[in-house]
C-alpha positions as CSV (number, residue, x, y, z in Angstrom):
1,M,74.1,118.5,101.7
2,M,76.1,115.8,103.2
3,R,78.0,114.9,99.8
4,K,81.6,114.0,100.3
5,I,82.8,116.9,98.3
6,F,86.3,117.7,99.8
7,K,88.5,115.6,97.8
8,G,91.7,116.2,96.0
9,L,93.5,119.3,95.9
10,G,91.9,121.8,98.5
11,I,93.7,125.1,98.7
12,A,94.0,126.8,102.1
13,V,94.2,130.2,100.5
14,V,96.4,133.0,101.3
15,T,95.4,136.4,102.1
16,P,97.4,138.7,100.1
17,F,98.3,142.2,101.5
18,T,99.3,145.6,99.9
19,Q,102.6,147.0,100.9
20,D,101.0,149.2,103.5
21,G,99.2,146.1,105.0
22,E,95.6,146.3,103.4
23,V,94.0,143.5,101.9
24,D,94.9,143.1,98.3
25,Y,91.7,142.1,96.7
26,L,93.0,142.5,93.4
27,S,95.9,139.9,94.0
28,L,93.4,137.7,95.4
29,K,91.2,137.5,92.6
30,R,93.9,136.6,90.3
31,L,95.2,134.0,92.5
32,L,92.1,132.1,92.8
33,E,91.4,132.1,88.9
34,Y,94.9,130.8,88.8
35,Q,94.1,128.1,91.0
36,I,90.8,127.1,89.4
37,D,92.4,127.1,85.9
38,N,95.2,124.8,87.0
39,G,93.8,121.7,89.1
40,A,92.3,122.9,92.3
41,D,89.2,120.8,93.4
42,F,88.2,123.0,96.6
43,F,89.0,126.0,98.3
44,C,89.5,126.4,102.4
45,I,89.1,130.1,103.2
46,L,89.8,132.3,106.3
47,A,91.8,129.3,107.9
48,T,95.5,129.4,109.3
49,T,97.2,130.1,105.9
50,G,94.8,133.0,105.3
51,E,96.1,134.7,108.7
52,V,92.4,134.8,109.9
53,P,93.4,136.0,113.5
54,C,94.7,139.2,112.0
55,L,91.8,139.9,109.9
56,T,88.8,142.1,111.0
57,Q,85.0,140.9,110.6
58,D,84.5,143.4,107.6
59,E,87.7,142.1,105.9
60,K,86.4,138.5,106.5
61,D,83.3,139.2,105.2
62,R,84.7,140.9,102.0
63,I,86.9,138.1,101.4
64,T,84.0,135.6,101.8
65,E,82.1,137.6,99.3
66,L,85.2,138.0,96.6
67,V,85.5,134.2,96.8
68,K,82.2,133.4,96.0
69,T,81.9,136.0,93.3
70,V,85.1,134.6,91.4
71,N,84.4,131.2,91.9
72,Q,80.7,131.2,90.8
73,G,79.9,127.7,91.8
74,R,82.8,126.1,89.9
75,L,84.6,124.7,93.0
76,P,83.2,123.8,96.5
77,I,84.0,126.0,99.4
78,L,85.2,125.1,102.9
79,K,84.9,128.2,105.3
80,Y,86.6,128.3,108.7
81,C,84.6,128.8,111.8
82,G,86.2,127.6,115.1
83,G,87.8,128.8,118.6
84,N,88.2,127.6,122.1
85,N,84.8,128.9,123.2
86,T,82.4,126.5,122.1
87,R,79.3,128.8,123.1
88,E,80.9,131.6,120.8
89,V,81.4,129.2,118.0
90,I,77.8,128.0,118.2
91,E,76.7,131.8,118.1
92,E,78.8,132.6,115.1
93,I,77.5,129.6,113.1
94,K,73.9,130.8,114.0
95,R,74.6,134.5,112.8
96,T,76.6,134.0,109.7
97,D,75.2,133.7,106.3
98,W,76.0,130.5,104.8
99,T,74.9,131.3,101.3
100,G,77.3,130.1,98.6
101,I,79.5,128.1,101.4
102,D,79.5,124.1,101.1
103,G,81.3,123.2,104.5
104,I,82.6,124.5,107.8
105,L,86.1,124.0,108.9
106,S,86.5,123.7,112.8
107,I,89.7,123.6,114.5
108,C,90.2,121.7,117.7
109,P,89.9,123.9,120.9
110,Y,93.3,125.7,121.6
111,Y,94.8,127.0,124.7
112,N,92.1,125.5,127.1
113,K,93.7,122.0,126.5
114,P,90.6,120.2,126.8
115,S,90.3,116.5,127.5
116,Q,89.1,113.9,124.7
117,E,85.7,114.1,126.2
118,G,85.8,117.9,126.1
119,L,86.8,117.9,122.4
120,Y,84.0,115.3,121.8
121,Q,81.3,117.5,123.2
122,H,82.7,120.7,121.5
123,F,82.2,119.3,118.3
124,K,79.3,117.4,119.3
125,A,77.6,120.7,120.3
126,I,78.7,122.8,117.1
127,A,77.5,119.8,114.8
128,A,73.9,120.2,116.6
129,V,73.3,123.6,115.1
130,S,75.4,123.6,111.9
131,P,73.7,124.0,108.9
132,L,76.4,122.6,106.8
133,P,78.7,119.8,106.7
134,I,81.7,120.2,109.1
135,V,85.1,119.1,108.6
136,M,87.1,118.9,112.0
137,Y,90.5,120.0,112.2
138,N,93.1,118.6,114.2
139,V,96.6,120.5,114.5
140,P,98.1,119.8,117.9
141,G,101.4,121.7,117.0
142,R,99.1,124.8,116.9
143,T,96.4,123.8,119.6
144,G,98.5,122.3,122.2
145,V,96.1,119.4,122.4
146,N,95.6,116.0,120.0
147,M,92.3,114.5,119.1
148,K,93.3,111.1,119.5
149,A,91.7,108.6,116.5
150,E,89.3,107.0,118.6
151,T,87.5,110.3,119.5
152,T,87.6,111.0,116.1
153,V,85.9,108.1,115.0
154,R,83.4,108.3,117.7
155,L,82.3,111.6,116.4
156,A,82.0,110.2,113.1
157,R,79.8,107.7,114.1
158,D,77.7,110.0,116.3
159,C,77.3,112.9,114.1
160,D,75.8,112.6,110.7
161,N,77.1,116.0,109.7
162,I,80.6,115.6,110.7
163,V,81.7,114.3,107.2
164,G,85.7,114.5,107.7
165,I,88.6,115.8,109.1
166,K,91.9,117.6,108.3
167,E,94.1,115.6,110.1
168,A,97.7,117.2,110.7
169,S,98.9,115.7,113.9
170,G,102.1,114.2,111.6
171,S,101.2,110.8,112.8
172,L,100.8,108.2,109.8
173,E,99.7,105.7,112.8
174,Q,96.8,107.8,113.9
175,V,96.1,108.4,110.3
176,D,95.9,104.5,109.7
177,E,93.7,104.0,113.1
178,I,91.1,106.6,111.7
179,I,91.0,105.0,108.4
180,K,90.6,101.4,109.7
181,N,87.7,102.4,111.9
182,K,85.8,105.3,110.5
183,P,82.3,104.8,108.7
184,D,82.6,105.1,105.3
185,R,80.8,108.1,104.8
186,F,83.5,110.2,106.8
187,D,86.5,111.2,104.9
188,V,90.5,111.7,106.0
189,I,91.7,114.9,104.4
190,S,95.7,115.5,104.8
191,G,96.8,118.7,106.9
192,D,100.4,118.4,105.9
193,D,101.7,118.8,102.4
194,A,104.7,116.7,103.3
195,L,102.7,113.7,104.2
196,T,100.1,113.8,101.4
197,F,101.3,111.3,99.5
198,P,101.5,108.5,101.9
199,M,98.3,109.5,103.5
200,I,96.5,109.2,100.2
201,A,98.3,105.9,100.0
202,S,96.6,105.0,103.1
203,G,93.1,106.2,102.3
204,A,92.8,109.8,102.6
205,V,90.9,111.4,99.8
206,G,92.9,114.5,99.3
207,V,94.8,117.6,101.1
208,I,94.3,121.1,102.2
209,S,97.3,122.3,100.8
210,V,99.7,125.1,101.2
211,I,101.9,124.8,98.5
212,G,99.0,124.3,96.3
213,N,98.8,128.2,96.3
214,A,101.6,128.5,94.1
215,L,102.0,125.1,92.5
216,P,98.3,123.7,91.9
217,K,99.0,122.2,88.6
218,E,102.0,120.2,89.6
219,F,100.4,119.1,93.2
220,S,97.1,118.2,91.9
221,R,98.7,116.0,89.3
222,M,100.4,114.1,91.8
223,I,97.1,113.4,93.7
224,R,95.4,112.4,90.6
225,L,98.0,110.1,89.4
226,E,97.9,108.4,92.9
227,Q,94.2,108.4,92.9
228,R,94.5,106.2,89.8
229,G,96.9,103.9,91.2
230,E,99.8,105.3,89.5
231,Y,102.2,105.5,92.1
232,E,105.4,105.5,90.5
233,P,105.2,108.7,88.7
234,A,103.2,110.2,91.6
235,R,106.0,109.5,93.9
236,K,108.5,111.1,91.6
237,I,106.6,114.3,91.9
238,H,106.4,113.9,95.7
239,H,110.2,113.5,95.9
240,M,110.8,116.8,93.6
241,F,108.9,118.6,96.3
242,T,110.9,117.3,99.2
243,E,113.3,120.3,99.7
244,L,110.4,122.8,99.4
245,Y,108.3,121.4,101.6
246,K,110.8,121.9,104.4
247,L,111.5,125.4,103.6
248,L,107.9,126.4,103.3
249,F,107.6,125.7,107.1
250,V,110.9,126.5,108.4
251,E,110.1,130.1,109.4
252,G,106.4,129.5,109.8
253,N,103.0,129.5,107.5
254,P,102.2,131.3,105.3
255,A,105.3,133.2,105.4
256,G,107.1,130.5,103.0
257,V,104.3,130.4,100.3
258,K,103.7,133.9,100.3
259,A,107.7,134.4,99.6
260,L,107.2,131.8,97.0
261,L,104.0,133.7,95.3
262,N,105.8,136.8,95.3
263,D,108.7,135.6,93.5
264,M,106.1,134.2,91.0
265,G,104.7,137.5,90.7
266,Y,101.5,137.0,92.1
267,I,101.4,139.1,95.8
268,E,103.6,141.1,97.5
269,N,105.8,139.5,100.1
270,V,103.5,141.0,103.2
271,L,102.3,139.5,106.6
272,R,100.6,140.9,109.4
273,L,102.2,141.2,112.7
274,P,103.1,138.9,114.8
275,L,104.0,137.2,111.4
276,V,106.7,138.5,109.5
277,P,108.5,137.4,106.0
278,T,111.1,134.4,105.6
279,T,114.7,135.6,105.5
280,I,116.3,136.4,102.3
281,A,118.4,133.1,102.6
282,T,115.2,131.3,102.4
283,K,113.5,132.9,99.9
284,E,116.9,132.8,97.5
285,K,116.6,128.9,98.2
286,M,112.9,128.5,97.4
287,S,113.7,130.7,94.1
288,T,116.4,128.1,92.9
289,I,114.1,125.1,93.5
290,L,110.9,126.9,92.0
291,K,113.1,127.5,88.7
292,E,114.3,123.7,88.8
293,L,110.8,122.7,89.0
294,R,109.8,125.1,85.9
295,I,112.4,123.4,84.0
C-alpha cells in the first residue's frame, strides 16, 4: 500500500462543464483517455484545478466513479481530501469509500493560519486514520501559510503513511532542504509546472501538472528525458513552454488551461463562479503559442 507510485507526470485533472454550467462527463471521459494515451503516469482528481470548492458532493462522487471506470486500473489515482477543520477531514476520510483510489492528497489548512506545530499535529492526526498513503500539499499562495522544510521532514520521519509532498511554495531553497533531509521512502513532487525542470534536477520525482491536461505528450517527454539524465533536450522542451507557463496562470487556474483545452476542441471554456474564463487577449496569445508548439 505504501509503494512509491506517484512519480512522473501526474495530471491535476480539470472538471469540464457544459455551456449551461453542468459537469460535462462525456468530455471528461474523452480527456482522460487522451491523457492516458499520451504519457500521463497518474491522475490527481478533485483538487484545485478540478474546481473542487464549487462541486456538490454528488458531482464529486460521480466524477470519482467515472475516473475509476475510464481508468480501469491503468494509472494510480490520487484523490483530494483536505480542509481547515481537522476533525471534519478525519470524518470525511473515515466515511469515504476509497475502493479504486491509491492515495490521498491533503492540503495544508487554510484561512486559520496555524503554526508549524499546528500543521504537524493536523497531518499527524489525519495520517493516524487514513487507510491510504498521504501526499501533503503545501501551497502558501492559496492557504496563507507555508509549511517549512523542517515540519515536512518531521512528518515524513514520524508518519510511515505520509509518502510525499506536492511542494508549491515556489522556493527552490525550501525544496532542496526537504530533499536533503527527508527519508528515502518520502518523495517530493513539483506543484508548479514552471519549476518542474529545476525541481527534478534537484531530486523531485515528478509533478502534479496543470499544463499536462492539454500537453501530456510533450510535458511527459521532458520529464522522462530529465529522469534519464538527458538534461539538454529536456531543457529545450522546458524553454519551449516558458511563455505558456506564464499565460496559463496570469488570470488564475484553471482558467488558463481550460482556455487552452477549448482551443484544442476538448472542452467548453466554462468555469464556475467565482472563477471566470481568461480574457480574449490571453486566450489568443495561448492559441498562437499552441500552434507554434504543434509545428
